ZAMARGU-4260 file (C-alpha; in steps of 0.2 Angstrom, whole numbers, plus 5000, padded with zeros to 4 digits):
<rodrens>
0) 5001/5001/5001 | 5014/5012/5004 | 5019/5010/4985 | 5002/5015/4980 | 5003/5033/4980
5) 5018/5034/4969 | 5015/5020/4958 | 4999/5028/4955 | 5004/5042/4948 | 5011/5030/4932
10) 4994/5025/4932 | 4990/5038/4920 | 5001/5032/4909 | 4994/5013/4908 | 4975/5016/4899
15) 4968/5029/4887 | 4965/5045/4896 | 4948/5047/4900 | 4946/5066/4898 | 4934/5076/4887
20) 4942/5092/4883 | 4943/5101/4899 | 4935/5115/4906 | 4949/5130/4908 | 4964/5116/4903
25) 4979/5125/4891 | 4980/5106/4885 | 4962/5100/4880 | 4968/5085/4869 | 4965/5068/4869
30) 4982/5059/4869 | 4984/5049/4853 | 4994/5034/4863 | 4990/5021/4874 | 5000/5009/4885
35) 4996/4989/4882 | 4991/4980/4894 | 5005/4968/4895 | 5019/4982/4892 | 5011/4994/4907
40) 5014/4978/4918 | 5032/4976/4912 | 5034/4994/4916 | 5026/4993/4936 | 5037/4978/4939
45) 5052/4990/4932 | 5045/5003/4944 | 5043/4994/4958 | 5061/4986/4958 | 5067/5004/4957
50) 5058/5009/4971 | 5069/4998/4981 | 5086/5006/4973 | 5087/5022/4985 | 5103/5026/4974
55) 5090/5031/4958 | 5099/5045/4949 | 5086/5058/4944 | 5092/5060/4926 | 5090/5040/4924
60) 5079/5038/4909 | 5066/5024/4907 | 5061/5015/4894 | 5040/5017/4889 | 5033/5006/4877
65) 5019/5016/4869 | 5006/5008/4854 | 5000/5022/4846 | 4983/5024/4838 | 4981/5016/4820
70) 4999/5007/4820 | 5002/4989/4827 | 5020/4991/4830 | 5027/4997/4847 | 5040/5013/4848
75) 5051/5016/4863 | 5047/5034/4872 | 5059/5043/4882 | 5053/5050/4900 | 5062/5052/4913
80) 5059/5043/4930 | 5049/5050/4942 | 5055/5038/4957 | 5068/5049/4964 | 5052/5061/4970
85) 5045/5046/4979 | 5041/5050/4997 | 5041/5069/4997 | 5023/5069/5001 | 5023/5054/5014
90) 5009/5041/5011 | 4995/5041/5023 | 4982/5025/5023 | 4970/5018/5025 | 4954/5033/5021
95) 4948/5038/5035 | 4929/5033/5037 | 4917/5046/5041 | 4907/5042/5057 | 4896/5059/5061
100) 4908/5064/5075 | 4903/5083/5072 | 4886/5083/5079 | 4880/5095/5064 | 4884/5079/5054
105) 4879/5063/5066 | 4862/5064/5060 | 4865/5065/5041 | 4878/5052/5042 | 4865/5040/5051
110) 4853/5042/5038 | 4868/5041/5023 | 4871/5023/5031 | 4856/5018/5032 | 4855/5022/5014
115) 4870/5016/5006 | 4869/4999/5018 | 4853/4997/5003 | 4863/5001/4987 | 4871/4989/4974
120) 4888/4989/4971 | 4884/4997/4955 | 4873/5011/4963 | 4887/5015/4975 | 4898/5017/4962
125) 4888/5027/4950 | 4887/5040/4964 | 4906/5040/4964 | 4908/5048/4945 | 4900/5062/4933
130) 4885/5058/4921 | 4877/5067/4907 | 4866/5080/4912 | 4864/5098/4910 | 4872/5105/4926
135) 4894/5109/4923 | 4891/5091/4934 | 4880/5077/4936 | 4880/5063/4949 | 4869/5048/4944
140) 4850/5045/4951 | 4846/5030/4959 | 4825/5031/4955 | 4820/5016/4964 | 4828/5025/4980
145) 4821/5041/4976 | 4839/5049/4976 | 4839/5061/4961 | 4856/5066/4951 | 4862/5081/4959
150) 4868/5096/4950 | 4884/5103/4952 | 4886/5121/4947 | 4900/5137/4945 | 4904/5146/4953
155) 4911/5157/4967 | 4901/5174/4963 | 4888/5168/4951 | 4876/5155/4942 | 4888/5156/4928
160) 4880/5154/4912 | 4861/5156/4915 | 4848/5169/4913 | 4841/5178/4927 | 4853/5175/4939
165) 4866/5190/4946 | 4883/5193/4945 | 4892/5196/4961 | 4908/5205/4965 | 4924/5194/4964
170) 4931/5185/4981 | 4943/5199/4980 | 4932/5213/4979 | 4923/5207/4995 | 4939/5204/5005
175) 4942/5224/5003 | 4926/5227/5012 | 4934/5220/5028 | 4917/5217/5033 | 4909/5200/5042
180) 4892/5208/5041 | 4894/5207/5019 | 4901/5194/5018 | 4886/5184/5026 | 4874/5194/5016
185) 4884/5190/5000 | 4884/5171/5004 | 4867/5171/5010 | 4861/5179/4992 | 4873/5168/4984
190) 4864/5154/4990 | 4846/5159/4987 | 4851/5158/4969 | 4860/5143/4967 | 4844/5135/4978
195) 4831/5142/4971 | 4838/5136/4952 | 4838/5117/4962 | 4856/5117/4962 | 4862/5105/4974
200) 4880/5107/4976 | 4889/5125/4972 | 4907/5126/4967 | 4913/5141/4979 | 4920/5148/4990
205) 4938/5151/4987 | 4952/5149/4996 | 4965/5144/4985 | 4972/5151/4977 | 4977/5161/4990
210) 4986/5174/4980 | 5005/5167/4983 | 5010/5170/4966 | 5009/5188/4961 | 5004/5187/4944
215) 4991/5171/4948 | 4979/5171/4933 | 4965/5168/4948 | 4970/5178/4965 | 4954/5188/4960
220) 4943/5172/4964 | 4947/5172/4982 | 4951/5183/4998 | 4967/5186/4995 | 4986/5182/5002
225) 4982/5185/5021 | 4977/5169/5030 | 4966/5177/5041 | 4955/5188/5030 | 4954/5173/5017
230) 4946/5161/5031 | 4935/5176/5039 | 4927/5177/5020 | 4928/5158/5017 | 4920/5153/5036
235) 4907/5168/5032 | 4901/5164/5014 | 4902/5143/5018 | 4890/5145/5033 | 4877/5160/5024
240) 4876/5148/5008 | 4874/5131/5016 | 4861/5142/5027 | 4850/5143/5009 | 4853/5125/5008
245) 4866/5124/4996 | 4880/5112/4998 | 4896/5121/4997 | 4913/5116/4988 | 4926/5124/4995
250) 4942/5125/4982 | 4956/5122/4978 | 4963/5110/4992 | 4977/5114/4992 | 4993/5125/4983
255) 4985/5128/4968 | 4992/5145/4965 | 4998/5147/4948 | 4990/5144/4931 | 5008/5140/4923
260) 5010/5122/4921 | 4995/5117/4932 | 4991/5103/4924 | 4997/5087/4917 | 5002/5087/4898
265) 4996/5072/4893 | 5002/5074/4874 | 5018/5078/4880 | 5021/5067/4897 | 5027/5082/4907
270) 5020/5082/4923 | 5009/5099/4932 | 5020/5107/4944 | 5024/5103/4960 | 5021/5115/4975
275) 5034/5111/4986 | 5030/5116/5004 | 5035/5113/5020 | 5023/5106/5034 | 5023/5124/5043
280) 5019/5134/5027 | 5006/5123/5022 | 4996/5124/5040 | 4998/5141/5044 | 4996/5149/5027
285) 4985/5136/5015 | 4979/5127/5024 | 4972/5140/5037 | 4958/5149/5028 | 4949/5131/5024
290) 4948/5128/5042 | 4936/5140/5046 | 4924/5134/5031 | 4926/5117/5038 | 4922/5122/5055
295) 4907/5132/5047 | 4899/5113/5041 | 4906/5113/5023 | 4898/5101/5014 | 4913/5096/4999
300) 4929/5100/4996 | 4940/5101/4979 | 4957/5094/4976 | 4969/5104/4964 | 4974/5098/4949
305) 4994/5101/4952 | 5005/5091/4961 | 5012/5098/4982 | 5028/5086/4987 | 5027/5079/4971
310) 5009/5068/4971 | 4996/5075/4962 | 4981/5086/4972 | 4968/5072/4969 | 4979/5056/4975
315) 4988/5064/4988 | 4984/5054/5003 | 4994/5065/5015 | 4982/5080/5011 | 4966/5070/5009
320) 4967/5057/5018 | 4980/5065/5032 | 4976/5083/5034 | 4961/5084/5027 | 4949/5069/5033
325) 4960/5063/5047 | 4968/5081/5058 | 4953/5089/5052 | 4940/5078/5055 | 4931/5082/5036
330) 4917/5073/5036 | 4909/5079/5020 | 4915/5074/5000 | 4931/5077/4991 | 4926/5079/4972
335) 4942/5080/4958 | 4942/5097/4949 | 4937/5095/4930 | 4946/5080/4924 | 4959/5082/4939
340) 4959/5063/4943 | 4977/5055/4934 | 4975/5038/4941 | 4959/5025/4949 | 4966/5016/4961
345) 4978/5028/4968 | 4966/5041/4970 | 4953/5030/4977 | 4965/5025/4992 | 4972/5042/4994
350) 4953/5050/4998 | 4946/5055/4984 | 4928/5053/4986 | 4917/5061/4966 | 4927/5063/4950
355) 4918/5075/4939 | 4913/5077/4926 | 4914/5058/4918 | 4919/5042/4926 | 4938/5046/4924
360) 4948/5032/4930 | 4933/5023/4938 | 4919/5018/4933 | 4919/4998/4927 | 4938/4999/4930
365) 4934/5005/4949 | 4921/4991/4950 | 4937/4979/4945 | 4946/4985/4957 | 4935/4983/4971
370) 4931/4963/4965 | 4950/4959/4964 | 4954/4969/4981 | 4963/4984/4974 | 4951/4995/4981
375) 4940/4990/4996 | 4919/4992/4995 | 4920/5000/5012 | 4933/5013/5003 | 4918/5015/4991
380) 4905/5014/5004 | 4913/5030/5015 | 4914/5039/4995 | 4894/5036/4993 | 4891/5040/5011
385) 4901/5056/5008 | 4891/5061/4996 | 4871/5059/5001 | 4876/5065/5020 | 4878/5083/5013
390) 4862/5078/5003 | 4855/5076/5021 | 4864/5088/5030 | 4856/5102/5019 | 4837/5094/5019
395) 4838/5092/5001 | 4828/5075/5003 | 4812/5086/5008 | 4803/5096/4995 | 4822/5105/4987
400) 4817/5117/4969 | 4816/5110/4954 | 4829/5110/4945 | 4829/5124/4930 | 4846/5122/4920
405) 4846/5125/4904 | 4859/5131/4889 | 4855/5148/4879 | 4849/5136/4862 | 4835/5129/4877
410) 4818/5138/4876 | 4811/5139/4893 | 4800/5148/4905 | 4809/5163/4917 | 4814/5158/4932
415) 4820/5174/4940 | 4828/5170/4956 | 4841/5188/4957 | 4826/5196/4969 | 4835/5211/4976
420) 4851/5206/4974 | 4856/5223/4965 | 4852/5232/4981 | 4867/5221/4989 | 4879/5220/4974
425) 4880/5239/4973 | 4883/5241/4993 | 4897/5227/4992 | 4903/5237/4976 | 4904/5252/4986
430) 4914/5246/5004 | 4925/5237/4991 | 4931/5251/4983 | 4949/5258/4991 | 4954/5276/4989
435) 4971/5275/4987 | 4975/5295/4985 | 4964/5310/4987 | 4971/5326/4987 | 4967/5343/4983
440) 4948/5341/4989 | 4946/5333/4974 | 4934/5319/4981 | 4919/5319/4985 | 4914/5327/4968
445) 4899/5336/4972 | 4889/5350/4963 | 4902/5360/4963 | 4911/5350/4947 | 4901/5355/4933
450) 4912/5350/4915 | 4916/5331/4919 | 4927/5323/4904 | 4927/5303/4905 | 4941/5295/4896
455) 4949/5274/4895 | 4940/5259/4886 | 4935/5253/4904 | 4923/5266/4905 | 4909/5258/4896
460) 4902/5241/4891 | 4911/5230/4879 | 4904/5231/4865 | 4902/5213/4860 | 4903/5205/4876
465) 4894/5187/4873 | 4903/5177/4861 | 4906/5162/4876 | 4887/5162/4882 | 4894/5156/4900
470) 4907/5170/4901 | 4904/5188/4902 | 4918/5196/4889 | 4927/5180/4884 | 4929/5162/4887
475) 4945/5151/4884 | 4946/5151/4866 | 4950/5170/4864 | 4955/5178/4881 | 4971/5170/4882
480) 4986/5182/4886 | 4973/5198/4888 | 4981/5211/4900 | 4969/5223/4898 | 4949/5220/4894
485) 4943/5230/4881 | 4927/5236/4891 | 4923/5238/4911 | 4929/5226/4922 | 4918/5217/4932
490) 4924/5200/4932 | 4939/5189/4930 | 4940/5176/4917 | 4936/5157/4918 | 4926/5147/4926
495) 4926/5160/4941 | 4919/5172/4928 | 4899/5177/4928 | 4885/5182/4917 | 4878/5197/4923
500) 4860/5200/4918 | 4865/5219/4914 | 4881/5229/4919 | 4879/5249/4922 | 4894/5254/4920
505) 4904/5269/4925 | 4901/5281/4911 | 4880/5276/4913 | 4882/5281/4930 | 4891/5297/4930
510) 4882/5303/4915 | 4865/5301/4924 | 4872/5308/4940 | 4881/5324/4929 | 4863/5327/4919
515) 4854/5328/4938 | 4864/5340/4943 | 4865/5349/4930 | 4882/5349/4923 | 4889/5342/4906
520) 4902/5328/4898 | 4916/5325/4886 | 4919/5306/4883 | 4931/5297/4874 | 4933/5277/4876
525) 4945/5275/4863 | 4960/5286/4861 | 4976/5286/4870 | 4977/5304/4871 | 4959/5313/4870
530) 4954/5331/4865 | 4959/5342/4879 | 4946/5352/4887 | 4954/5364/4897 | 4938/5371/4908
535) 4936/5353/4912 | 4932/5353/4931 | 4936/5334/4934 | 4943/5322/4922 | 4939/5303/4927
540) 4952/5291/4918 | 4947/5273/4918 | 4959/5257/4915 | 4959/5241/4921 | 4973/5225/4921
545) 4964/5208/4918 | 4967/5189/4922 | 4959/5174/4920 | 4962/5155/4924 | 4970/5146/4910
550) 4986/5157/4911 | 4994/5168/4922 | 4999/5187/4920 | 5012/5193/4910 | 5016/5213/4918
555) 5009/5223/4933 | 5005/5237/4922 | 5002/5242/4904 | 5009/5257/4894 | 4995/5259/4884
560) 4984/5263/4900 | 5000/5274/4908 | 5003/5283/4894 | 4982/5288/4894 | 4985/5292/4912
565) 4999/5305/4908 | 4993/5312/4891 | 4976/5317/4903 | 4987/5324/4917 | 4998/5335/4905
570) 4983/5348/4902 | 4972/5342/4916 | 4976/5349/4933 | 4962/5337/4942 | 4966/5320/4936
575) 4956/5306/4944 | 4961/5289/4940 | 4951/5275/4943 | 4956/5255/4940 | 4947/5240/4939
580) 4959/5226/4942 | 4960/5207/4946 | 4974/5207/4958 | 4987/5220/4962 | 4991/5234/4948
585) 5004/5245/4952 | 5003/5263/4947 | 5020/5270/4950 | 5019/5278/4932 | 5008/5289/4938
590) 5003/5291/4958 | 5016/5306/4960 | 5010/5316/4945 | 5004/5333/4955 | 4989/5335/4943
595) 4984/5315/4947 | 4973/5321/4962 | 4965/5306/4966 | 4966/5286/4961 | 4955/5275/4967
600) 4955/5256/4967 | 4939/5249/4961 | 4941/5231/4961 | 4930/5217/4951 | 4913/5226/4956
605) 4900/5215/4948 | 4884/5219/4939 | 4881/5236/4948 | 4898/5243/4945 | 4895/5261/4939
610) 4883/5263/4953 | 4893/5258/4966 | 4909/5269/4960 | 4898/5284/4958 | 4893/5282/4976
615) 4911/5284/4981 | 4915/5298/4969 | 4900/5309/4974 | 4901/5305/4991 | 4885/5295/4994
620) 4896/5281/5002 | 4911/5286/5011 | 4923/5275/5007 | 4929/5261/5019 | 4936/5249/5008
625) 4954/5243/5012 | 4966/5234/5000 | 4967/5215/5004 | 4986/5213/4998 | 5002/5226/4997
630) 5004/5237/4980 | 5023/5237/4978 | 5033/5252/4971 | 5042/5241/4959 | 5038/5223/4952
635) 5056/5217/4959 | 5051/5221/4978 | 5039/5203/4977 | 5054/5196/4974 | 5053/5177/4970
640) 5034/5175/4972 | 5032/5187/4957 | 5031/5175/4943 | 5025/5158/4941 | 5037/5142/4940
645) 5038/5130/4926 | 5048/5132/4910 | 5039/5123/4895 | 5054/5110/4894 | 5053/5104/4911
650) 5048/5086/4914 | 5047/5087/4933 | 5043/5107/4936 | 5045/5112/4955 | 5041/5130/4963
655) 5049/5132/4982 | 5035/5138/4993 | 5046/5135/5008 | 5058/5149/5001 | 5044/5160/5008
660) 5037/5150/5018 | 5024/5160/5030 | 5030/5178/5024 | 5018/5182/5011 | 5013/5201/5007
665) 5015/5211/5019 | 5023/5198/5030 | 5038/5197/5019 | 5039/5216/5016 | 5041/5219/5036
670) 5054/5208/5035 | 5064/5214/5022 | 5060/5232/5027 | 5053/5237/5009 | 5043/5250/5011
675) 5027/5247/4999 | 5017/5262/4989 | 5001/5257/4997 | 5001/5244/5012 | 4990/5229/5016
680) 4976/5236/5023 | 4977/5253/5018 | 4963/5264/5013 | 4958/5282/5015 | 4939/5289/5020
685) 4933/5306/5018 | 4934/5310/5037 | 4947/5305/5051 | 4946/5294/5066 | 4957/5291/5084
690) 4960/5275/5093 | 4962/5277/5111 | 4960/5265/5127 | 4968/5250/5125 | 4963/5236/5135
695) 4967/5218/5135 | 4961/5202/5148 | 4967/5185/5146 | 4954/5171/5151 | 4960/5164/5167
700) 4963/5144/5167 | 4948/5138/5176 | 4937/5145/5159 | 4947/5138/5147 | 4964/5129/5144
705) 4978/5139/5144 | 4992/5126/5142 | 5004/5125/5129 | 4997/5112/5118 | 4977/5109/5114
710) 4971/5093/5126 | 4976/5075/5121 | 4959/5066/5125 | 4946/5077/5116 | 4940/5070/5100
715) 4942/5078/5082 | 4928/5088/5073 | 4925/5095/5057 | 4939/5109/5059 | 4952/5102/5068
720) 4953/5099/5087 | 4940/5110/5096 | 4951/5119/5108 | 4958/5128/5095 | 4941/5139/5093
725) 4942/5142/5112 | 4943/5161/5115 | 4960/5164/5125 | 4961/5183/5127 | 4948/5199/5122
730) 4955/5216/5117 | 4948/5229/5116 | 4948/5249/5112 | 4938/5264/5105 | 4936/5273/5089
735) 4931/5290/5086 | 4928/5301/5071 | 4936/5317/5073 | 4933/5324/5057 | 4918/5331/5049
740) 4905/5318/5038 | 4900/5302/5043 | 4910/5288/5041 | 4917/5270/5045 | 4933/5264/5051
745) 4940/5247/5046 | 4951/5244/5064 | 4964/5229/5062 | 4973/5218/5075 | 4986/5214/5072
750) 4999/5200/5083 | 5019/5196/5086 | 5022/5179/5095 | 5035/5176/5105 | 5051/5173/5101
755) 5046/5180/5081 | 5062/5190/5079 | 5073/5176/5082 | 5067/5161/5075 | 5066/5171/5060
760) 5053/5160/5052 | 5039/5168/5060 | 5031/5185/5053 | 5034/5203/5065 | 5014/5203/5063
765) 5002/5195/5057 | 4982/5201/5057 | 4972/5192/5070 | 4956/5203/5070 | 4947/5216/5060
770) 4930/5225/5063 | 4923/5236/5052 | 4916/5251/5064 | 4903/5262/5061 | 4896/5274/5052
775) 4901/5284/5064 | 4893/5302/5066 | 4904/5316/5067 | 4913/5314/5088 | 4904/5300/5090
780) 4916/5286/5100 | 4910/5266/5098 | 4918/5252/5107 | 4928/5239/5097 | 4930/5222/5105
785) 4942/5206/5097 | 4941/5191/5103 | 4958/5181/5100 | 4957/5161/5098 | 4968/5148/5104
790) 4971/5145/5085 | 4975/5165/5083 | 4989/5162/5096 | 4998/5147/5090 | 5010/5140/5076
795) 5012/5124/5071 | 5024/5113/5079 | 5031/5102/5065 | 5038/5089/5078 | 5023/5087/5088
800) 5014/5089/5074 | 5001/5100/5082 | 4996/5120/5086 | 5007/5127/5100 | 5003/5141/5109
805) 5020/5146/5112 | 5024/5156/5131 | 5028/5171/5134 | 5025/5190/5127 | 5012/5192/5114
810) 5013/5211/5104 | 4997/5216/5102 | 4995/5233/5089 | 4978/5240/5083 | 4979/5251/5068
815) 4970/5259/5050 | 4984/5246/5042 | 4996/5234/5043 | 5007/5249/5043 | 4998/5263/5052
820) 4995/5257/5070 | 4989/5268/5082 | 4990/5257/5101 | 5000/5245/5105 | 5002/5233/5121
825) 5007/5216/5127 | 4999/5199/5131 | 5010/5187/5143 | 5007/5168/5143 | 5018/5160/5158
</rodrens>
């Protein structure tokens, strides 16, 4: 069994590739070769023999015999051996069995167990694979027991590909609100739309990628590179979605941080990039946000395409069996990313429960594996039980809405699930808009600005955005390599994109506002050097920065956009730059220009984009958005995590996550003493705030376990050791609005753990609390309460394999950003 995980990696070469053209795949072809059974057996034997030789050279070449289609003869194929990488990801077998240990899951698993006991082997196997159907993914129905086909649909910000559904702001935009109440409302509205269209399983929210690679193509889908912020978003959205009756599937587990070389290249036999991650970094950065979703009852987790420590994500027994199901007590199902399975027996025994969108390497092959003892029937029982337990958990066995999923060429009645969500989308859009520069009283605009110029390609909707019926703006067939989007940017590309019912463009909203206030407009959406209007009271210049699944970004700027800003600023003394961006977009080319008086990072705000922006520009909403990442002065400031790893000619590409360890984003800038242009957590308001009255209280030992380690004898529940969620300290302070306008402040708590300076691997400070306070009236004061849990104060101990709450002095700092720290104290644990 110990050999199984590594040998399973070769299994992908032992039979015909079952994939259809993959969703979002840069490699979408079925390979034109397959190994014969006889020759495969020889290769297996050779592999097993090689495993016994610890001196196998990394450059050793093994010969694989390939049977090419339309040919009878065999020809040798040279491929480098993967055997030297064996054991990088420790094998963990057998797969843990879900048994309802977590109270929330107890009754659902009891019902699922009763149901599974009445299923035939074939029926159980049918529950583990995808079938044809109207949804992105479909399980098989079992009519004799009234089990329906379960409908699975994208995505994290919209029921993608459907009519009469909403297009919500992207995950990174929601994170920029720093508002847990809005996160919950967002999840509730999104969950209602999935539920009311009869979708059983929603593919979202996102905790991976977290945004490690600065130019990563999908960083915008989740909550950004800080695990605490990303985790709070992940947990709040998960809970709220599932309260509406739809199973939330958190993705991608884990280490899926780039698009370059993310998948096995079937045609050329080259492997996906391997995320080489050490145990502490894995837990404190990449697993951390998933724990929040699991604690809230998350019903599904999607495994990722790439390898982790040279074992593919959907057959990595350490990650699935060891960390997710054993250490974190996960009781739901693990589903493959679409066509992400690369072996049969290996993935089954490593803990994969459901293959999508087809049968992959399972189906009749999994049945054969059960018959010959390679996979136990108990493992198949556990797969089926986990899928059905989620169905029971959310009451989908009782009067669930009829499925209402159609293609654009099908005639059907309108099933409108949008309700009043446009208002929430507008609110979140404004709340996640970040003002980073505001000089000379430029903002808010108000009635004093009579002649307003609007320039730039991002101010208006794209002229032809529906070339792909499922993806606003364009699908994989046309968007590869785009750096900017020729229209106002409300979402990124790929499976996480949206299909909005309408888009309120910035120009539409500005024109409505200016006309209402008796002003006039001049506009140019095309030219890089618009006609000057020297009487202009303000010039709004709209630019964007695009990213998508299937490719990583080339740059963090583009010359056309920067030149456009500079050309306008050369004659307009009140130039306002609005940047819609999927992630980090550098602004050095124009940020210090004296005529650039305001810069607004407007993110990915969804369908109400223009209205959300006008609310900020004209002061109907006082900005409170904060940056969920650090904007540097140059690309080089991001160091080794700037670009993705993996050259095209590498057979086994690697990316060393341990190089930076837990020191991502502001943590790395703090370590290296680099001054950013705008730090994590930064954002301006139209008013001002003061901080005072800092106070800390440590829980007495009689109330909670204050020892260094969680109690040994407690049973693990979903989300991890129950002690981790105990509140061990409370910190309070007061926030006062010292300005002249109503506004909300985002108070942020940063924690420094003992000995962080000595070990060189622990951040000087890391976010461990945030509260959106307000809106406060001028002169109003409000108390803020931060509750710190055992996990908040802990680091992962790789020797004890447990979270350790160090003894000593914890530095507590509270302020308006990671570098604007107003109050400081210490918590001492003896």
